[in-house]
DRENRODREN-861392 format. One record per residue (C-alpha): y, x negated, z negated. Coordinates in nm, 2 decimals. Example, Ala and Ser with C-alpha at 12.3 -4.5 7.8 and 13.67 -1.06 7.14 Angstrom:
<nodes>
       c2       c1       c3
    -0.45    -1.23    -0.78
    -0.11    -1.37    -0.71
</nodes>
This chain:
<nodes>
       c2       c1       c3
    -3.93     7.13     6.85
    -4.28     7.01     6.76
    -4.17     6.65     6.80
    -3.87     6.70     6.57
    -4.09     6.88     6.32
    -4.35     6.60     6.33
    -4.08     6.34     6.25
    -3.96     6.52     5.94
    -4.23     6.37     5.70
    -4.15     6.02     5.83
    -3.78     6.07     5.76
    -3.85     6.22     5.42
    -4.08     5.92     5.33
    -3.81     5.68     5.45
    -3.54     5.87     5.25
    -3.77     5.87     4.94
    -3.83     5.50     4.97
    -3.46     5.43     5.01
    -3.39     5.62     4.69
    -3.66     5.44     4.51
    -3.52     5.10     4.63
    -3.17     5.20     4.52
    -3.30     5.30     4.18
    -3.48     4.97     4.15
    -3.17     4.78     4.25
    -2.97     4.97     3.99
    -3.22     4.89     3.73
    -3.22     4.52     3.82
    -2.84     4.51     3.81
    -2.84     4.69     3.48
    -3.09     4.45     3.33
    -2.90     4.15     3.46
    -2.57     4.28     3.32
    -2.74     4.34     2.98
    -2.89     3.99     2.99
    -2.56     3.83     3.08
    -2.39     4.02     2.81
    -2.64     3.90     2.55
    -2.61     3.54     2.66
    -2.23     3.57     2.65
    -2.23     3.71     2.30
    -2.48     3.45     2.19
    -2.26     3.17     2.34
    -1.95     3.32     2.17
    -2.13     3.33     1.84
    -2.25     2.98     1.88
    -1.91     2.85     1.98
    -1.75     3.04     1.68
    -2.00     2.88     1.44
    -1.94     2.54     1.58
    -1.56     2.59     1.57
    -1.59     2.70     1.20
    -1.80     2.40     1.11
    -1.56     2.17     1.29
    -1.27     2.31     1.11
    -1.44     2.28     0.77
    -1.55     1.92     0.83
    -1.21     1.75     0.77
    -1.15     1.94     0.44
    -1.50     1.84     0.32
    -1.44     1.47     0.42
    -1.10     1.47     0.24
    -1.25     1.61    -0.07
    -1.55     1.39    -0.10
    -1.41     1.06     0.03
    -1.26     0.87    -0.27
    -0.96     0.64    -0.23
    -1.04     0.27    -0.22
    -0.97     0.12    -0.56
    -1.15    -0.21    -0.53
    -0.85    -0.43    -0.55
    -0.84    -0.65    -0.86
    -0.56    -0.58    -1.10
    -0.32    -0.87    -1.15
    -0.29    -1.02    -1.49
     0.03    -0.98    -1.69
     0.20    -1.29    -1.80
     0.07    -1.25    -2.16
    -0.28    -1.18    -2.04
    -0.26    -1.50    -1.83
    -0.14    -1.70    -2.13
    -0.42    -1.55    -2.34
    -0.68    -1.67    -2.08
    -0.51    -2.00    -2.00
    -0.48    -1.88    -1.64
    -0.13    -1.99    -1.55
     0.02    -1.79    -1.27
     0.38    -1.87    -1.17
     0.50    -1.59    -1.39
     0.30    -1.72    -1.69
     0.42    -2.07    -1.64
     0.78    -1.94    -1.65
     0.70    -1.74    -1.96
     0.56    -2.06    -2.13
     0.87    -2.25    -2.03
     1.09    -1.98    -2.19
     0.88    -1.99    -2.51
     0.91    -2.37    -2.53
     1.28    -2.35    -2.46
     1.30    -2.08    -2.74
     1.44    -1.82    -2.50
     1.34    -1.50    -2.68
     1.13    -1.70    -2.93
     1.19    -1.90    -3.25
     1.01    -2.22    -3.33
     0.87    -2.22    -3.69
     0.60    -2.49    -3.67
     0.48    -2.75    -3.42
     0.41    -2.59    -3.09
     0.43    -2.24    -3.26
     0.68    -1.97    -3.19
     0.76    -1.62    -3.31
     0.89    -1.36    -3.06
     1.25    -1.26    -3.15
     1.19    -0.94    -2.96
     0.89    -0.71    -2.96
     0.61    -0.85    -2.74
     0.27    -0.69    -2.68
    -0.08    -0.77    -2.56
    -0.30    -0.47    -2.47
    -0.05    -0.25    -2.65
    -0.06    -0.45    -2.97
     0.22    -0.66    -3.12
     0.22    -1.03    -3.07
     0.32    -1.21    -3.39
     0.29    -1.58    -3.30
     0.22    -1.79    -2.99
     0.10    -2.15    -3.01
     0.10    -2.36    -2.69
    -0.04    -2.71    -2.66
    -0.22    -2.94    -2.42
    -0.57    -2.83    -2.52
    -0.52    -2.45    -2.52
    -0.32    -2.15    -2.62
    -0.34    -1.92    -2.93
    -0.20    -1.57    -2.96
    -0.18    -1.41    -3.31
    -0.19    -1.04    -3.24
    -0.20    -0.73    -3.47
    -0.54    -0.57    -3.47
    -0.91    -0.63    -3.50
    -1.13    -0.86    -3.28
    -1.36    -0.58    -3.15
    -1.06    -0.40    -3.00
    -0.95    -0.70    -2.81
    -1.30    -0.79    -2.70
    -1.33    -0.45    -2.54
    -1.00    -0.50    -2.36
    -1.10    -0.84    -2.23
    -1.44    -0.72    -2.10
    -1.26    -0.57    -1.79
    -1.12    -0.91    -1.69
    -1.37    -1.17    -1.81
    -1.74    -1.22    -1.82
    -1.96    -1.06    -2.09
    -1.82    -1.12    -2.44
    -2.07    -1.20    -2.72
    -1.96    -1.08    -3.06
    -2.11    -1.15    -3.40
    -1.94    -0.99    -3.70
    -1.57    -1.05    -3.64
    -1.60    -1.34    -3.40
    -1.63    -1.31    -3.02
    -1.67    -1.56    -2.75
    -1.67    -1.55    -2.37
    -1.67    -1.80    -2.08
    -1.36    -1.78    -1.87
    -1.52    -2.02    -1.63
    -1.77    -2.31    -1.67
    -1.49    -2.53    -1.80
    -1.30    -2.28    -2.02
    -1.38    -2.06    -2.31
    -1.22    -1.76    -2.48
    -1.24    -1.71    -2.86
    -1.15    -1.40    -3.05
    -1.16    -1.41    -3.43
    -0.99    -1.31    -3.75
    -0.71    -1.53    -3.89
    -0.79    -1.73    -4.20
    -0.45    -1.65    -4.36
    -0.48    -1.41    -4.66
    -0.13    -1.28    -4.58
    -0.23    -1.17    -4.23
    -0.56    -0.98    -4.27
    -0.47    -0.74    -3.99
    -0.41    -1.03    -3.74
    -0.66    -1.15    -3.47
    -0.64    -1.49    -3.31
    -0.70    -1.50    -2.94
    -0.76    -1.86    -2.84
    -0.83    -2.00    -2.49
    -0.92    -2.36    -2.39
    -0.75    -2.53    -2.10
    -0.95    -2.73    -1.85
    -1.02    -3.08    -1.96
    -0.83    -3.34    -1.77
    -1.06    -3.59    -1.58
    -1.08    -3.93    -1.75
    -0.89    -4.20    -1.57
    -1.10    -4.43    -1.35
    -1.11    -4.77    -1.53
    -1.33    -4.95    -1.29
    -1.05    -5.05    -1.06
</nodes>
């Protein structure tokens, strides 16, 4: 009986230590679960934010990325004739003018359109074609045409009602008022054609 009674404090101490260890384990487990839960929530929040940013990116890109519009706009046949830049279409138009298809000859190398023709939205009244250059007599004032040609030629220099621009080193564009008193609202647009090389006479 005395031996059993003597062991009681030892058993009690062991039991108390066991309970203390159990409580510590529970606390550790609880702390770990809280920590894991916090990390999980943080990860979810981060993933949600990244997902939202990823979804918004294509819309932003589509809204801020402009379409490519760097391609040069092709000249119309009348613009080509006005600049003495003869594309295949302009050459055909010149042939039609000379053959009086849709035009009427009224002077040497000069033709009037029998149907309404326009250059930059203004009526073409007379077209003159020859070996040295072309002339278009068009309704309107020189500054209006100078502004239209600025988009397709080099810088245009205007003084009063006369404008001039280089088409290329060998060609020039002139824009001026007609001298005819009966056509005060008419502008002459004249372009020079490239000079032909002089024949070689040494051989």
